[in-house]
VOGU-3710 file (C-alpha; in Angstrom, 3 decimals, decimal comma):
1> mqliikniii> -0,071/-0,255/0,145  3,096/2,513/0,811  4,135/2,179/-2,722  0,880/2,272/-4,425  0,791/6,016/-2,568  4,547/6,669/-3,327  3,814/6,302/-6,916  0,421/8,511/-6,829  2,875/11,021/-5,471  5,287/11,056/-8,016
11> vlkrfgvscl> 2,856/10,973/-10,537  1,155/13,531/-8,818  4,795/15,765/-8,961  6,213/14,849/-12,173  2,207/15,421/-13,834  0,747/17,741/-12,204  -1,346/19,880/-14,813  -1,849/17,150/-17,076  -3,454/14,915/-13,911  -5,465/17,985/-13,602
21> lavtglaiaf> -6,532/18,671/-16,736  -7,636/15,307/-17,101  -9,174/14,554/-13,799  -11,198/18,180/-14,151  -12,564/16,905/-17,713  -13,616/13,558/-16,383  -15,460/15,511/-13,432  -16,808/17,958/-15,713  -18,325/14,319/-17,332  -19,577/12,902/-14,556
31> avfymtavqs> -21,366/16,383/-13,759  -23,045/16,777/-17,043  -24,061/12,843/-16,953  -25,789/12,958/-13,652  -27,564/15,766/-14,807  -28,714/14,389/-17,585  -29,371/11,435/-15,860  -31,640/12,853/-13,345  -33,827/14,814/-15,911  -34,444/11,698/-17,973
41> yydlrfdrnf> -35,524/9,832/-14,915  -37,802/12,530/-14,244  -39,508/12,406/-16,999  -39,546/8,622/-17,734  -41,205/8,187/-14,211  -43,683/10,973/-14,496  -47,033/10,217/-13,486  -45,587/6,346/-12,409  -45,440/7,619/-8,653  -49,361/6,696/-8,099
51> ekassiflfs> -50,552/2,958/-6,905  -53,180/2,631/-9,567  -50,994/4,720/-11,834  -51,289/1,951/-14,583  -55,211/1,711/-13,966  -55,894/5,532/-14,814  -56,709/6,555/-17,669  -57,062/10,261/-19,309  -60,190/10,596/-21,138  -60,262/13,168/-24,228
61> rvfpssgvdf> -62,157/13,180/-27,192  -60,946/14,080/-31,109  -62,152/15,913/-33,592  -60,882/13,982/-36,947  -60,800/16,764/-39,397  -58,372/18,824/-37,023  -56,585/15,804/-35,100  -57,117/18,005/-32,029  -57,547/15,937/-28,836  -60,103/17,753/-26,731
71> fstntiepgv> -59,751/17,102/-22,881  -62,339/19,824/-21,490  -65,637/17,763/-19,917  -68,552/18,405/-17,736  -68,977/17,117/-14,283  -71,943/15,062/-15,464  -69,949/13,315/-18,283  -67,815/10,640/-15,781  -70,804/9,548/-13,935  -73,027/8,904/-17,521
81> caerypeirn> -70,132/7,185/-18,218  -69,565/4,951/-15,273  -73,089/3,966/-15,235  -73,548/3,189/-19,106  -69,947/0,877/-19,378  -69,397/-1,307/-16,814  -65,634/-1,749/-17,478  -65,234/2,061/-15,951  -64,782/0,722/-11,893  -63,976/4,511/-10,662
91> ycylrsgeyk> -63,891/8,370/-12,244  -62,304/11,521/-11,313  -62,470/15,133/-12,606  -61,108/17,935/-11,500  -60,162/21,514/-12,604  -57,037/23,654/-11,069  -56,549/27,096/-10,636  -54,450/29,864/-9,015  -56,275/31,623/-6,526  -55,758/34,335/-3,732
101> ftlnddnrie> -56,153/32,874/-0,021  -56,317/34,687/3,176  -56,528/33,493/6,846  -58,813/36,417/7,636  -62,068/37,493/5,696  -61,575/40,979/5,342  -60,682/41,797/1,952  -58,718/44,584/2,773  -55,765/43,063/4,234  -54,144/42,968/1,141
111> eryfyenlts> -50,627/41,830/2,864  -52,399/38,855/4,505  -52,942/36,931/0,799  -51,497/33,858/-0,266  -51,215/32,484/-4,306  -51,888/28,903/-3,667  -53,294/26,518/-6,709  -56,941/25,496/-5,829  -57,828/22,388/-7,210  -62,151/21,220/-7,250
121> asiglidmfk> -62,359/17,337/-7,451  -64,577/14,571/-7,147  -64,605/11,935/-4,285  -63,048/9,444/-6,816  -59,555/11,569/-6,539  -58,990/9,962/-2,602  -59,218/6,156/-3,861  -57,891/6,436/-7,328  -54,549/8,893/-6,788  -54,614/7,729/-2,740
131> pkviqgdikq> -52,876/11,122/-1,377  -51,056/10,137/1,765  -52,935/11,416/4,589  -50,529/13,258/7,797  -53,296/15,055/9,718  -57,259/15,137/9,880  -59,591/13,284/7,545  -59,648/13,140/4,016  -63,328/11,701/3,491  -64,529/15,120/5,454
141> aftqgyamlt> -62,140/17,006/3,020  -63,776/16,101/0,303  -67,546/17,358/1,622  -68,895/20,545/0,822  -67,133/23,776/2,710  -64,241/21,630/3,471  -60,770/21,156/2,234  -57,544/19,455/1,794  -54,148/21,227/2,204  -50,913/19,555/0,605
151> ksaakklfge> -47,686/19,677/3,061  -46,400/22,279/1,446  -49,473/24,715/1,265  -50,317/24,004/5,039  -46,596/25,172/5,653  -47,205/28,228/3,826  -50,542/29,225/4,893  -49,760/28,579/8,430  -46,225/27,958/9,309  -45,641/25,628/12,170
161> kypvgekify> -49,127/25,898/13,325  -51,878/22,740/13,274  -54,056/23,454/10,900  -57,234/21,178/10,631  -60,176/23,014/11,762  -58,662/26,364/10,949  -60,762/28,683/8,244  -59,579/29,900/4,728  -60,864/32,156/2,574  -60,735/33,034/-1,230
171> nnnsdelvtv> -62,526/34,463/-4,089  -64,087/32,791/-6,603  -64,615/32,932/-10,339  -67,802/35,436/-9,262  -65,637/36,952/-6,958  -67,587/35,925/-3,933  -65,874/35,161/-0,767  -65,978/31,768/-0,174  -64,663/30,023/3,382  -63,738/26,587/3,932
181> tvaavcadfp> -62,337/24,805/6,907  -59,026/22,809/6,677  -59,871/19,182/7,210  -56,781/17,272/6,215  -53,165/17,747/5,193  -51,679/15,337/2,874  -47,811/14,796/2,094  -46,861/16,950/-0,832  -47,635/14,833/-4,656  -44,242/14,919/-6,397
191> encslengvy> -43,252/17,401/-8,879  -43,584/14,852/-11,946  -46,964/13,915/-11,894  -50,189/15,550/-13,171  -51,672/16,509/-9,538  -50,549/20,020/-8,330  -49,670/20,852/-4,785  -51,936/23,420/-3,393  -55,535/22,831/-1,871  -57,973/20,586/-2,644
201> qfqpeldrrf> -62,061/20,774/-2,236  -64,760/18,619/-2,803  -66,494/19,321/-6,735  -70,523/18,492/-6,720  -71,733/18,119/-9,907  -72,668/20,640/-12,090  -75,136/21,892/-14,650  -73,823/20,447/-18,076  -72,996/23,911/-19,169  -70,083/24,365/-16,780
211> sgfttyfeii> -66,882/22,203/-18,436  -63,428/22,771/-18,395  -62,929/19,561/-16,166  -60,192/17,034/-16,215  -61,447/13,354/-16,521  -59,945/10,447/-15,515  -61,261/6,955/-15,537  -60,048/3,818/-13,404  -59,675/0,667/-15,480  -58,171/-2,677/-15,911
221> psdkdilqkk> -55,707/-2,257/-18,309  -57,262/-5,377/-20,529  -60,093/-3,684/-20,945  -59,099/-0,239/-22,222  -59,214/-1,070/-25,735  -62,819/-2,670/-25,616  -64,012/0,248/-23,695  -62,763/3,066/-25,974  -63,978/0,500/-29,145  -67,518/0,383/-26,550
231> mnddqyepli> -67,345/4,790/-26,735  -66,769/5,160/-30,323  -69,392/2,528/-31,738  -71,988/3,755/-29,373  -71,526/7,187/-29,975  -73,495/7,844/-26,737  -75,552/11,337/-27,464  -74,429/12,866/-23,625  -70,678/12,617/-24,433  -70,744/14,683/-27,749
241> plpmpsadkr> -69,836/18,087/-26,697  -72,174/21,310/-26,859  -72,692/23,402/-28,823  -72,376/21,075/-31,657  -69,668/21,505/-33,922  -71,475/19,759/-37,258  -74,946/18,514/-37,625  -73,376/14,868/-37,631  -72,707/13,364/-34,635  -70,236/10,562/-35,270
251> iwqfkltalp> -67,359/12,901/-35,823  -66,276/12,612/-32,866  -63,706/9,665/-31,374  -63,346/9,013/-27,797  -59,704/8,193/-26,765  -58,315/6,595/-23,755  -54,651/7,345/-22,617  -53,059/5,833/-19,713  -51,705/8,148/-16,948  -48,134/7,160/-17,317
261> dvhfrfppqg> -48,049/8,052/-21,300  -49,733/11,323/-20,959  -46,723/13,079/-20,367  -45,565/12,083/-23,114  -48,318/11,804/-25,722  -49,513/15,324/-24,720  -46,370/16,900/-23,275  -46,761/20,822/-22,253  -46,452/23,301/-24,873  -43,341/23,272/-26,676
271> ekpvtviill> -41,879/20,891/-24,748  -41,314/17,287/-26,585  -40,059/14,954/-23,782  -39,119/11,664/-25,988  -36,900/13,922/-28,339  -35,483/15,249/-24,766  -34,908/12,216/-23,121  -32,860/10,779/-26,038  -31,468/13,659/-26,880  -29,770/14,415/-23,268
281> msvgilllvv> -28,870/10,829/-22,109  -26,492/10,795/-25,727  -25,097/13,777/-24,924  -24,008/12,622/-21,284  -23,015/9,376/-22,292  -21,087/10,624/-25,328  -19,535/13,056/-23,098  -18,648/10,311/-20,859  -17,112/8,157/-23,310  -14,879/10,736/-25,096
291> syinflnfsv> -13,582/11,908/-21,293  -12,315/8,197/-20,685  -10,985/7,647/-24,051  -9,061/11,168/-23,606  -7,986/9,823/-20,018  -6,849/6,316/-21,668  -4,884/8,815/-23,926  -3,327/10,565/-21,097  -2,017/7,578/-19,269  -0,659/6,115/-22,371
301> amapfrfksi> 0,905/9,308/-22,855  2,521/9,240/-19,735  4,388/5,885/-20,929  7,746/7,013/-22,338  8,134/8,844/-19,202  7,739/5,960/-17,070  9,798/3,566/-18,475  13,122/4,014/-17,073  11,729/3,908/-13,438  9,621/0,565/-14,366
311> tlrkilgena> 12,695/-0,840/-15,968  14,788/0,156/-12,371  12,262/-1,800/-10,385  11,829/-4,715/-12,316  15,784/-5,256/-12,250  15,499/-4,900/-8,981  13,273/-7,571/-8,482  9,686/-6,236/-8,060  7,250/-8,032/-8,738  5,636/-7,683/-12,364
321> fmlklsmvie> 1,765/-7,849/-10,792  2,320/-5,499/-8,090  3,645/-3,109/-10,692  1,066/-3,506/-13,035  -1,780/-3,455/-9,836  -0,261/-0,458/-8,716  -0,811/1,342/-12,087  -4,225/0,335/-12,315  -4,886/1,440/-8,852  -3,369/5,122/-9,771
331> tvffsfmafl> -6,024/4,932/-12,270  -9,272/3,855/-10,189  -7,445/6,927/-7,607  -7,723/9,300/-10,052  -11,018/8,242/-11,587  -12,621/8,490/-7,901  -10,723/11,743/-7,432  -12,516/12,783/-10,483  -16,044/11,483/-9,464  -15,403/13,293/-5,745
341> lsilfiffln> -14,586/16,539/-7,813  -18,062/16,194/-9,921  -20,059/16,447/-6,646  -18,819/19,723/-5,861  -19,584/20,574/-9,375  -22,728/19,611/-9,462  -23,545/21,160/-6,372  -22,741/24,867/-7,927  -24,519/23,899/-10,836  -27,340/23,212/-9,176
351> tgalrdffra> -27,509/26,982/-7,118  -26,504/28,732/-10,318  -28,789/29,795/-13,498  -28,387/26,498/-15,049  -30,871/24,928/-12,702  -33,550/26,560/-14,684  -33,589/24,534/-17,696  -33,693/21,557/-15,567  -37,361/20,591/-14,159  -36,103/18,065/-12,107
361> dlaiaanpgl> -34,520/18,341/-8,586  -30,785/17,931/-8,831  -29,990/18,579/-5,283  -27,717/16,045/-4,346  -29,944/14,869/-1,233  -32,747/13,842/-3,885  -30,638/11,645/-5,782  -28,315/9,497/-3,567  -28,767/6,231/-5,403  -27,479/7,663/-8,690
371> lffigifsim> -24,879/9,650/-7,191  -23,910/5,941/-5,421  -24,306/4,537/-8,878  -21,646/7,070/-10,442  -19,320/6,411/-8,008  -19,341/2,812/-8,540  -19,176/3,294/-12,002  -16,107/5,868/-11,455  -14,768/2,727/-10,062  -15,111/0,319/-12,613
381> agflsglypa> -14,372/2,435/-15,583  -10,948/3,344/-13,945  -10,223/0,019/-13,382  -10,780/-0,582/-16,576  -9,400/2,050/-18,238  -6,279/1,105/-15,990  -5,476/-2,304/-17,542  -4,018/-1,554/-20,878  -1,409/1,538/-19,478  -0,260/-0,725/-16,762
391> fyttafnpam> 0,279/-3,965/-19,483  1,867/-1,385/-22,043  3,870/0,097/-19,673  5,234/-3,311/-18,170  5,239/-5,136/-21,528  8,854/-4,165/-21,835  11,808/-6,294/-21,597  14,350/-4,262/-18,944  17,564/-5,197/-21,213  15,781/-3,989/-24,488
401> airhkk> 14,866/-0,869/-22,437  18,176/-0,619/-20,773  19,805/-1,302/-24,329  17,351/1,688/-26,240  18,525/4,360/-23,652  22,473/3,710/-24,196
//
């Protein structure tokens, strides 16, 4: 072990600048790979964090003449579908928007307003999406006049105060002051899902003219195609949107999209998750490969300058295996040092302007598994990339090396 440490110190003294550049380049590659992997995982896991994710389907209608998906429903249509089609085991409709909340019913106290997302949903949300309740009674929260807060919203509105039983106020779309009582607090939903964190309240059925709701059905995955075909063949009149786009009611097509596929098939405007994932992972992997090739080239380039010392050590009787092993461990050491340096780069990149280009949480504490994987990879890749330089440098016959030197 002392010999290995001594060799590393000698290399650092003789090739300090070259080592620093090679390690820094590899560290940057590790940092870029980490960031691209985190974002790709974020997109690949979108909406897959719900227990029933594979059984939840987004309902939409397509107008064939334009091919545009129409997601808006009213509160009557989901129940009508559930009654008509036995394949539907449960349903949930919801609508979200940002509102101004206050803890005081005095509208004049402007400084006490909090902007927070308000989601009005049917009671089916409880069983389909299964919010993790921290405090209170979630069933009571989904009754008229009550509400459920996610953990972050509860902290924003009440700080460390126990929120259950407290009242909050907001102005609805008609500018009427609405009072609701907090009945439950649930854990925050992950950022990579379709549900927003904030305030949740029960949405009773409204007149068919009031639309703008998003509807999800709980269906056994094997029944999805059967149900979709039934809907399209049936052309059930209550599902034909109002106002009628045409006198022909059979121009509408009905579609059911699995919840985990929604993010990829209907991405936010201007985004292309599949393309972004392929591009990001390609850049991350290619940069890592190129960096290790450069690192290998650096190790081989040092060989001519080490022939003399290696030759002398072989003449003095040092074991050839130990020579090779010491050189491999040197490479592993520098590879692992690059990994440790990349952690520092990740920390600064996560606090800089570059952070705004990523929707995923790049914090080291949020991705320990990935960081552990990269650390193990750095050791394995360092070992493999050190084999060729180790065998190449120690392959020369001592007598031939001395003769060549003379």
